[in-house]
Every structure is written in C-alpha cells, then in structure tokens.
C-alpha positions in Angstrom: -128.5 140.5 20.2 -130.1 138.8 23.1 -133.6 139.6 21.9 -132.8 138.3 18.4 -131.6 135.0 19.9 -134.8 134.6 21.9 -136.9 135.2 18.8 -134.9 132.8 16.6 -134.9 130.1 19.4 -138.6 130.4 19.9 -139.3 130.3 16.1 -137.2 127.1 15.8 -138.9 125.4 18.7 -142.3 126.4 17.4 -141.6 125.0 14.0 -140.4 121.7 15.5 -143.5 121.6 17.8 -145.8 122.2 14.8 -144.1 119.5 12.8 -144.4 116.9 15.7 -148.1 117.8 15.9 -148.6 117.1 12.2 -149.1 120.8 11.2 -146.5 122.0 8.8 -146.7 125.7 7.9 -147.1 126.1 4.1 -144.2 128.7 4.0 -141.8 126.0 5.2 -142.7 123.2 2.8 -139.5 124.0 0.8 -137.5 122.2 3.4 -139.3 118.9 2.8 -138.0 118.8 -0.8 -134.6 117.8 0.5 -135.8 115.0 2.7 -136.5 114.6 6.4 -132.8 114.5 7.5 -132.1 117.9 6.0 -135.5 119.2 7.2 -134.7 118.3 10.8 -131.1 119.5 10.4 -132.3 123.0 9.4 -134.8 123.1 12.3 -132.2 122.0 14.9 -129.6 124.4 13.5 -132.1 127.3 13.9 -132.6 126.4 17.5 -128.9 126.1 18.2 -128.2 129.4 16.4 -130.9 131.1 18.5 -129.4 129.8 21.7 -125.9 130.8 20.7 -127.1 134.4 19.9 -128.8 134.6 23.3 -125.7 133.4 25.1 -123.3 135.6 23.2 -125.6 138.6 23.7 -125.7 138.0 27.4 -121.9 137.9 27.6 -121.5 141.1 25.6 -123.9 143.0 27.9 -122.2 142.0 31.1 
C-alpha cells in the first residue's frame, strides 16, 4: 500500500504543478466543469489520500 500511496501522491502533486504552470492535461478537463474550488478540492484531496496511504502502509509493515 506504500507504493500506491507514493504513486497517488506524486500524481496529485504533478497535476497541481501542471495547473500552476498553465498546462492542464486534456484528460482532467472534466474537473473544470464544476468550478475552480471543486477542481482544487479534488486535487488537494488526491494528495492527502496519497500521503495517508503512504503513512498507513508504513505502519502496517513495521
């Protein structure tokens, strides 16, 4: 579960970085339909879920 957390976290941070640079991947344009607040909420939630998966995965191993 630790690896999945890393992947989800990196995906979320990459999407946020691309958005800040002005490059929005076409596959993620569906989030813009609900407005910027929901768009950012989804992106931040993905980062938080990735971090939580990483932390929980680390505790389960040890």
